PLY file of the C-alpha trace (Angstrom):
ply
format ascii 1.0
element vertex 131
property float x
property float y
property float z
element edge 130
property int vertex1
property int vertex2
end_header
23.32 8.42 -10.45
25.49 5.92 -11.89
24.29 3.64 -15.25
22.52 0.95 -13.84
21.29 -2.10 -16.13
20.23 -5.29 -15.07
22.75 -8.33 -16.63
22.10 -11.53 -15.64
19.15 -13.69 -13.94
20.33 -16.86 -12.14
18.47 -19.58 -11.30
19.63 -22.18 -8.78
19.84 -26.28 -9.93
20.53 -29.51 -8.90
22.83 -29.49 -12.03
24.14 -26.40 -13.52
25.62 -27.90 -16.63
22.32 -30.10 -17.31
19.81 -26.31 -17.20
22.03 -24.42 -18.76
22.25 -27.02 -21.83
18.37 -27.20 -21.81
18.04 -23.45 -22.00
20.66 -23.25 -24.36
19.09 -25.28 -26.85
15.76 -23.80 -25.79
16.70 -20.28 -26.80
20.05 -20.96 -28.95
22.17 -18.94 -26.69
25.63 -19.41 -26.14
28.02 -20.59 -23.47
29.74 -17.56 -22.27
31.37 -18.75 -19.21
31.75 -22.17 -15.89
33.03 -22.81 -13.51
32.07 -26.00 -12.07
29.53 -25.45 -10.74
28.35 -22.53 -12.45
26.83 -21.27 -16.30
26.73 -18.43 -17.48
24.66 -18.55 -21.62
23.64 -15.28 -23.22
22.25 -14.74 -26.83
25.53 -14.24 -29.67
24.13 -10.49 -29.29
24.35 -9.11 -25.84
21.31 -8.88 -23.74
20.31 -10.04 -20.67
22.71 -13.29 -20.22
21.08 -16.61 -17.99
23.64 -18.18 -15.41
23.04 -20.88 -13.69
24.32 -22.45 -9.60
24.68 -26.24 -8.97
22.49 -26.51 -5.22
23.09 -29.58 -3.65
19.93 -28.69 -1.89
17.10 -27.34 -4.45
13.83 -28.35 -3.88
11.55 -27.05 -7.06
9.23 -24.74 -6.78
5.14 -26.32 -6.82
3.02 -24.39 -9.18
0.38 -23.47 -8.92
1.64 -23.24 -4.86
-0.91 -24.65 -2.54
-0.34 -23.94 1.22
2.99 -25.01 2.66
4.76 -25.34 -0.86
8.01 -24.08 -2.21
6.84 -21.43 -4.14
8.56 -19.53 -7.26
10.37 -16.66 -6.82
10.05 -15.60 -10.14
9.53 -17.33 -14.01
10.86 -16.27 -17.24
8.90 -15.48 -19.88
9.65 -16.25 -23.01
8.09 -14.96 -26.47
7.92 -16.90 -29.41
5.82 -17.00 -33.03
4.76 -20.33 -33.43
2.80 -20.85 -29.40
1.66 -24.66 -30.71
5.63 -25.56 -32.65
7.61 -24.38 -29.51
5.93 -25.90 -27.56
6.38 -29.43 -28.98
10.02 -28.67 -29.62
10.15 -27.28 -25.79
9.24 -30.98 -24.92
11.54 -33.05 -26.53
14.03 -31.00 -25.84
13.16 -31.42 -21.43
9.77 -29.69 -20.70
7.44 -30.89 -19.13
3.94 -29.72 -19.93
1.72 -27.71 -16.71
-1.61 -29.35 -16.41
-2.95 -25.67 -15.24
-2.80 -23.58 -17.75
-4.09 -20.15 -17.43
-4.33 -18.16 -20.92
-4.93 -19.33 -24.66
-1.70 -17.28 -25.27
0.25 -18.65 -23.39
1.74 -22.32 -22.58
3.37 -22.84 -18.79
6.56 -25.23 -18.31
8.49 -26.67 -16.02
12.36 -26.83 -17.24
13.74 -29.89 -16.15
15.15 -28.61 -12.85
10.94 -27.97 -12.27
11.48 -24.16 -12.43
8.49 -22.97 -13.97
8.58 -20.98 -17.64
6.12 -19.92 -19.58
6.16 -19.42 -23.62
3.83 -17.08 -24.88
2.78 -15.57 -28.84
1.85 -11.79 -29.19
-1.60 -11.69 -30.17
-2.67 -8.29 -29.05
0.54 -6.62 -30.77
2.48 -6.25 -27.60
6.07 -6.86 -28.30
6.96 -6.98 -24.71
4.34 -9.10 -21.96
2.99 -7.01 -19.19
3.19 -3.52 -22.26
0 1
1 2
2 3
3 4
4 5
5 6
6 7
7 8
8 9
9 10
10 11
11 12
12 13
13 14
14 15
15 16
16 17
17 18
18 19
19 20
20 21
21 22
22 23
23 24
24 25
25 26
26 27
27 28
28 29
29 30
30 31
31 32
32 33
33 34
34 35
35 36
36 37
37 38
38 39
39 40
40 41
41 42
42 43
43 44
44 45
45 46
46 47
47 48
48 49
49 50
50 51
51 52
52 53
53 54
54 55
55 56
56 57
57 58
58 59
59 60
60 61
61 62
62 63
63 64
64 65
65 66
66 67
67 68
68 69
69 70
70 71
71 72
72 73
73 74
74 75
75 76
76 77
77 78
78 79
79 80
80 81
81 82
82 83
83 84
84 85
85 86
86 87
87 88
88 89
89 90
90 91
91 92
92 93
93 94
94 95
95 96
96 97
97 98
98 99
99 100
100 101
101 102
102 103
103 104
104 105
105 106
106 107
107 108
108 109
109 110
110 111
111 112
112 113
113 114
114 115
115 116
116 117
117 118
118 119
119 120
120 121
121 122
122 123
123 124
124 125
125 126
126 127
127 128
128 129
129 130
């Protein structure tokens, strides 16, 4: 079998450049490529990149979703060392804190386009969430 690897997660947004700027500031990523309606950002030393594509008909998901709501298709988990500090910083960069918070070691936020994402701190000695 040939080598396969996940290289990029792509998020639709009303403005690809605006949302890419938010995540670039939040994660310390750099712009790797850009076009008028598409931006690719990533960490300086490889790993999975994020891309953003302008979608004029984008509808933000609702979380937690109810019957008939636009559901999220995925969300980003971002590990941090200081949950309180990074939550404040994310809000200062343009995120919005969700009303419903399901866990003490996780903060659910919405990016400027309305995508839910989680900041989480490793309180159990696991390296990646879910391990």
